[in-house]
Backbone bond lengths (Angstrom), bond angles and torsions (degrees), N, CA, C in turn:
res aa  C-N    CA-C-N  psi(-1)  N-CA   C-N-CA  omega(-1)  CA-C   N-CA-C  phi
1 X - - - 1.443 - - 1.471 107.14 -
2 X 1.311 118.96 135.30 1.465 125.24 -178.71 1.524 107.57 -115.71
3 X 1.308 114.95 127.45 1.447 120.30 175.16 1.495 109.96 -110.78
4 X 1.348 114.03 141.02 1.419 123.41 -178.30 1.538 109.08 -131.18
5 X 1.369 114.74 155.78 1.448 117.06 177.42 1.553 112.54 -103.36
6 X 1.286 115.46 -6.61 1.518 116.68 178.15 1.545 108.62 -113.26
7 X 1.312 114.78 149.22 1.443 118.73 -175.43 1.520 108.30 -83.07
8 X 1.331 119.13 134.46 1.476 119.49 -178.19 1.561 103.28 -127.74
9 X 1.335 112.67 173.01 1.475 120.66 -179.62 1.517 111.01 -105.17
10 X 1.273 118.29 21.24 1.515 120.88 -178.09 1.542 109.27 -70.30
11 X 1.244 115.66 130.32 1.535 119.62 -178.89 1.532 106.84 -63.87
12 X 1.286 115.06 140.33 1.498 122.69 178.14 1.530 110.97 92.31
13 X 1.313 118.17 -15.88 1.474 118.28 176.43 1.505 112.60 -88.98
14 X 1.301 112.24 138.58 1.485 117.68 179.78 1.548 110.20 -155.11
15 X 1.284 114.92 169.32 1.453 118.14 -176.18 1.530 110.06 -65.93
16 X 1.338 114.76 129.68 1.456 119.95 -178.16 1.512 114.57 -55.59
17 X 1.446 117.57 -43.30 1.436 118.44 178.61 1.526 114.92 -59.37
18 X 1.379 118.27 -30.71 1.386 120.70 178.20 1.550 111.55 -73.58
19 X 1.212 117.13 -33.20 1.523 123.20 175.13 1.453 109.03 -65.77
20 X 1.350 117.14 -49.24 1.365 122.22 179.60 1.499 117.80 -56.48
21 X 1.344 113.74 -40.77 1.465 123.82 179.39 1.486 109.43 -65.69
22 X 1.352 118.72 -37.53 1.512 119.95 174.05 1.474 111.05 -64.42
23 X 1.347 119.36 -34.97 1.427 123.72 176.14 1.550 110.53 -65.49
24 X 1.300 115.29 -41.04 1.434 121.72 176.27 1.516 110.83 -58.83
25 X 1.276 115.65 -45.28 1.518 120.07 176.17 1.493 112.75 -60.15
26 X 1.281 116.87 -42.29 1.479 122.38 177.33 1.506 112.98 -60.62
27 X 1.377 112.21 -45.93 1.475 116.68 178.14 1.528 113.52 -62.03
28 X 1.316 117.04 -40.68 1.520 119.66 175.72 1.522 107.87 -61.51
29 X 1.351 118.26 -40.72 1.432 121.90 178.46 1.461 113.95 -61.31
30 X 1.358 118.47 -41.29 1.439 125.59 171.88 1.458 114.66 -58.84
31 X 1.328 117.88 -44.18 1.493 121.94 178.85 1.503 110.24 -66.65
32 X 1.314 116.92 -34.68 1.524 120.48 178.45 1.532 107.11 -66.12
33 X 1.316 118.04 -48.27 1.480 120.53 -177.80 1.513 110.38 -62.91
34 X 1.276 119.13 -38.77 1.499 120.22 178.34 1.479 110.54 -66.23
35 X 1.283 116.73 -41.31 1.459 124.66 -178.56 1.534 111.39 -59.57
36 X 1.306 114.94 -36.84 1.473 120.18 179.45 1.574 114.52 -65.32
37 X 1.353 115.46 -17.62 1.463 119.50 179.43 1.513 110.16 -77.91
38 X 1.328 116.94 -36.86 1.507 121.55 -171.82 1.494 112.65 -53.69
39 X 1.317 124.00 -48.74 1.487 123.22 -178.63 1.511 111.28 -58.64
40 X 1.305 116.22 -34.09 1.454 119.54 -177.06 1.491 111.41 -66.25
41 X 1.331 117.99 -40.85 1.492 124.35 177.31 1.503 111.29 -73.17
42 X 1.351 116.97 -40.01 1.376 122.28 -172.45 1.552 110.02 -67.49
43 X 1.274 115.16 -36.34 1.513 119.74 -177.32 1.560 112.92 -93.16
44 X 1.315 115.67 -7.99 1.450 117.43 -179.72 1.502 111.05 -68.71
45 X 1.344 114.97 102.42 1.530 120.83 -179.29 1.487 113.49 -93.56
46 X 1.309 115.35 14.47 1.456 119.07 -176.77 1.520 113.57 -73.49
47 X 1.284 120.31 125.37 1.493 122.67 -175.37 1.529 105.55 -63.45
48 X 1.330 112.29 144.02 1.429 120.41 175.41 1.533 115.19 82.79
49 X 1.327 119.09 -11.79 1.476 120.85 178.00 1.483 111.43 -63.31
50 X 1.282 116.21 -57.43 1.464 123.75 172.97 1.507 110.59 -146.16
51 X 1.280 117.07 138.42 1.534 117.31 170.99 1.490 108.72 -67.00
52 X 1.251 117.27 153.04 1.504 124.22 -175.74 1.560 108.59 -52.81
53 X 1.324 118.42 -46.10 1.420 117.76 -179.69 1.525 113.38 -67.15
54 X 1.262 116.25 -39.90 1.499 122.10 174.08 1.543 112.96 -61.23
55 X 1.343 113.85 -41.58 1.468 119.58 -177.15 1.539 107.79 -65.76
56 X 1.368 119.12 -39.18 1.405 120.30 177.86 1.520 113.10 -65.54
57 X 1.302 117.11 -36.39 1.517 120.97 175.96 1.425 110.96 -64.98
58 X 1.348 117.03 -41.74 1.493 120.01 -175.91 1.556 107.17 -67.78
59 X 1.323 116.10 -43.83 1.477 119.26 -178.81 1.505 110.56 -65.06
60 X 1.312 118.45 -37.18 1.464 120.91 175.10 1.494 113.75 -63.21
61 X 1.373 112.00 -39.33 1.452 120.03 178.13 1.522 111.44 -65.17
62 X 1.346 116.53 -38.49 1.490 121.41 179.47 1.564 105.98 -66.27
63 X 1.307 117.20 -43.86 1.432 121.46 -175.51 1.584 109.38 -61.68
64 X 1.342 112.56 -47.28 1.480 121.25 177.10 1.471 110.10 -57.46
65 X 1.370 121.06 -45.49 1.458 121.56 -179.74 1.515 110.19 -62.33
66 X 1.277 118.04 -44.07 1.491 121.26 174.24 1.557 113.14 -54.85
67 X 1.277 115.79 -49.39 1.487 123.39 -179.12 1.512 110.73 -61.42
68 X 1.406 115.22 -44.81 1.472 117.41 179.75 1.502 111.88 -66.64
69 X 1.368 116.03 -41.32 1.434 117.40 178.77 1.505 114.71 -61.29
70 X 1.319 114.90 -44.62 1.407 122.21 175.34 1.482 115.26 -61.87
71 X 1.382 113.80 -41.18 1.487 121.58 175.97 1.542 112.63 -60.57
72 X 1.305 116.01 -41.53 1.521 122.55 176.09 1.524 109.27 -60.38
73 X 1.384 113.59 -47.97 1.465 118.30 -176.93 1.491 110.29 -60.74
74 X 1.392 118.33 -42.51 1.431 121.38 179.56 1.479 112.54 -67.73
75 X 1.285 118.78 -38.40 1.437 124.90 177.51 1.576 110.60 -59.64
76 X 1.340 114.45 -53.62 1.466 118.66 177.79 1.526 111.72 -59.92
77 X 1.348 117.11 -44.71 1.419 122.99 177.65 1.547 114.24 -54.94
78 X 1.369 115.08 -40.85 1.390 120.83 -177.92 1.548 111.66 -72.83
79 X 1.326 114.94 -44.08 1.530 116.38 -177.07 1.514 109.37 -73.46
80 X 1.313 119.37 -24.18 1.457 122.94 -179.76 1.524 108.77 -62.10
81 X 1.243 120.54 -34.75 1.454 126.28 -177.94 1.552 111.61 -58.71
82 X 1.375 115.48 -27.40 1.466 121.22 180.00 1.510 112.77 -93.28
83 X 1.304 121.83 1.56 1.379 124.29 179.54 1.513 112.34 -93.11
84 X 1.344 117.88 126.59 1.445 119.67 -179.97 1.576 112.58 -64.00
85 X 1.315 115.25 140.72 1.486 118.84 178.94 1.535 110.28 -60.60
86 X 1.300 119.36 -25.87 1.425 121.51 -173.49 1.537 111.31 -74.69
87 X 1.335 117.62 -13.69 1.503 117.51 175.36 1.517 110.29 -73.06
88 X 1.299 114.08 123.95 1.479 119.61 -178.88 1.508 111.04 -111.87
89 X 1.354 114.23 152.84 1.435 120.27 178.71 1.519 106.86 -138.15
90 X 1.303 117.05 140.34 1.476 121.73 176.24 1.557 109.62 -87.81
91 X 1.291 116.21 116.23 1.471 118.19 -173.81 1.535 112.78 -101.47
92 X 1.347 113.57 7.14 1.523 116.05 -178.22 1.448 114.78 -54.69
93 X 1.311 117.90 -55.48 1.495 122.37 -176.77 1.555 111.23 -65.02
94 X 1.327 114.71 -44.96 1.500 119.34 179.61 1.506 110.69 -58.84
95 X 1.343 117.66 -45.05 1.431 119.38 178.40 1.506 116.03 -63.52
96 X 1.362 114.60 -34.04 1.477 117.34 178.57 1.503 111.83 -69.15
97 X 1.311 118.25 -17.96 1.494 120.72 -179.97 1.512 112.41 -86.46
98 X 1.384 119.55 -14.51 1.403 122.42 174.52 1.497 111.20 -76.89
99 X 1.278 115.23 121.17 1.455 121.91 -174.30 1.525 117.06 -88.00
100 X 1.377 117.16 -22.49 1.424 118.48 178.55 1.505 106.94 -85.08
101 X 1.401 119.11 125.04 1.393 123.63 -176.67 1.503 115.65 -63.39
102 X 1.365 115.31 -38.44 1.414 121.73 176.13 1.538 113.23 -64.18
103 X 1.270 113.94 -39.59 1.477 120.02 179.60 1.531 109.20 -69.61
104 X 1.308 116.26 -45.58 1.432 122.17 -179.61 1.557 109.11 -59.16
105 X 1.303 117.50 -44.21 1.478 121.11 176.18 1.543 112.48 -60.11
106 X 1.368 112.79 -43.74 1.445 117.40 -176.32 1.582 111.00 -68.75
107 X 1.274 117.18 -27.96 1.490 120.24 178.10 1.490 114.65 -86.93
108 X 1.368 115.21 -12.38 1.465 120.28 -177.05 1.533 109.63 -74.17
109 X 1.317 114.59 151.07 1.543 120.39 177.79 1.500 111.41 -58.21
110 X 1.342 112.98 139.91 1.460 120.21 172.07 1.490 113.47 81.76
111 X 1.308 120.88 -4.07 1.442 122.40 -176.43 1.537 108.57 -96.31
112 X 1.317 114.92 120.84 1.448 117.66 174.57 1.568 112.31 -111.86
113 X 1.232 117.05 119.20 1.472 120.29 179.59 1.501 109.20 -104.94
114 X 1.298 115.77 128.42 1.458 118.69 175.41 1.555 108.96 -102.72
115 X 1.310 115.97 132.69 1.473 119.07 179.85 1.537 109.74 91.52
116 X 1.268 112.29 -165.71 1.521 120.93 -177.76 1.524 110.56 -101.45
117 X 1.303 114.02 161.61 1.459 120.00 -178.93 1.559 106.48 -73.36
118 X 1.261 121.90 -27.36 1.496 120.33 177.00 1.510 108.23 -127.64
119 X 1.388 114.26 80.86 1.475 118.02 179.94 1.468 115.81 -65.31
120 X 1.335 112.63 149.60 1.465 119.55 -175.46 1.577 108.71 -63.79
121 X 1.332 119.63 -22.71 1.424 122.03 -174.64 1.535 112.98 -76.07
122 X 1.291 115.95 -6.18 1.481 118.46 174.67 1.550 108.10 -63.69
123 X 1.289 112.20 141.27 1.505 117.51 177.92 1.499 112.48 -68.85
124 X 1.275 114.50 142.56 1.437 119.89 176.81 1.491 111.65 -59.86
125 X 1.331 116.84 130.93 1.437 118.24 -178.83 1.576 113.71 99.00
126 X 1.370 116.13 -12.53 1.437 119.60 175.30 1.531 108.41 -69.44
127 X 1.362 116.33 139.69 1.414 121.37 176.87 1.488 108.97 -151.87
128 X 1.294 112.94 166.26 1.477 121.94 177.83 1.499 110.19 -121.42
129 X 1.312 120.73 133.92 1.430 124.89 172.60 1.502 111.90 -73.15
130 X 1.323 116.48 141.33 1.535 119.94 178.56 1.451 108.32 -140.24
């Protein structure tokens, strides 16, 4: 990662705080997606799916994953406020390493996504091939 104090017109370079805030948004999205799993396991009364003790461990693990993801988002959000807008970072290589197209698009410059990557309004049974 290269930081600069002067604004340039190099493609792929953008303000570090803007990049970090897109990461914050993605982390909140991940927490939301993980959270949606919990009710499915909590209400699954099918015998043999998970023993009661195992089910509690899994639910606690899901809860911890959500808390950690939100904690990371809040941490990055808070430190981003102290970063000057003039600091630039080239995101070209980092974006090329992101394999999920929706995430790559959400992290790319100038793309604003409203809502979550997996909205609740999607019909049950909808899926995407990958």
